[in-house]
C-alpha positions as CSV (number, residue, x, y, z in Angstrom):
1,X,8.8,9.0,14.1
2,X,5.5,9.2,16.0
3,X,2.9,6.6,16.6
4,X,-0.6,8.1,15.9
5,X,-4.1,6.7,16.1
6,X,-6.8,7.5,13.6
7,X,-10.5,6.5,13.4
8,X,-11.4,5.1,10.0
9,X,-14.4,3.1,8.8
10,X,-13.8,-0.7,9.2
11,X,-14.6,-1.5,5.6
12,X,-12.3,1.2,4.2
13,X,-9.5,-0.1,6.4
14,X,-10.0,-3.7,5.3
15,X,-10.0,-2.7,1.6
16,X,-6.9,-0.5,1.9
17,X,-5.1,-3.2,4.0
18,X,-5.9,-5.8,1.3
19,X,-4.8,-3.4,-1.4
20,X,-1.5,-2.8,0.3
21,X,-0.9,-6.5,1.0
22,X,-1.8,-7.3,-2.6
23,X,0.7,-4.8,-3.9
24,X,3.4,-5.5,-1.4
25,X,3.5,-2.0,0.1
26,X,3.5,-0.7,3.6
27,X,0.2,0.7,4.7
28,X,1.9,3.2,7.0
29,X,4.1,4.5,4.3
30,X,1.2,5.0,1.9
31,X,-0.6,7.0,4.5
32,X,2.5,9.1,5.2
33,X,3.0,9.7,1.4
34,X,-0.6,10.8,1.1
35,X,-0.3,13.2,4.1
36,X,2.9,14.7,2.6
37,X,1.3,15.2,-0.8
38,X,-1.6,17.1,0.9
39,X,0.7,19.6,2.7
40,X,3.4,20.1,0.0
41,X,3.0,22.9,-2.5
42,X,4.7,20.9,-5.1
43,X,4.3,17.3,-3.8
44,X,7.4,15.4,-4.7
45,X,6.1,12.3,-3.0
46,X,3.2,12.1,-5.4
47,X,5.4,11.4,-8.5
48,X,7.6,9.0,-6.6
49,X,4.5,7.2,-5.3
50,X,3.0,6.9,-8.8
51,X,6.2,5.6,-10.2
52,X,6.6,3.0,-7.5
53,X,3.0,1.8,-8.0
54,X,3.6,1.6,-11.7
55,X,6.7,-0.6,-11.2
56,X,4.8,-2.9,-8.8
57,X,1.8,-3.3,-11.2
58,X,4.2,-4.2,-14.1
59,X,6.0,-6.8,-11.9
60,X,6.0,-10.5,-12.6
61,X,3.6,-12.3,-10.3
62,X,2.7,-16.0,-9.9
63,X,-0.9,-16.6,-9.0
64,X,-1.4,-18.9,-6.0
65,X,-5.0,-19.8,-5.2
66,X,-4.2,-21.8,-2.1
67,X,-0.8,-21.2,-0.5
68,X,-1.1,-24.1,2.0
69,X,-1.8,-26.6,-0.7
70,X,0.8,-25.3,-3.1
71,X,3.6,-25.1,-0.5
72,X,2.6,-27.7,2.1
73,X,2.2,-25.2,5.0
């Protein structure tokens, strides 16, 4: 595995970071899956990625407005 550096707009990065955190997914893995889908003739990762996101979206979640107040942290 290689460590690479990319330049992206700050706002795009912040939104994507929040999206990944909100869905409990790794930002690096999402970027990797996107890159694979762009270079594959028949992108296998795309279907796997969509299925994983679908499972995450259907998950049972508990809304916590203020973590520190709720859990005393």
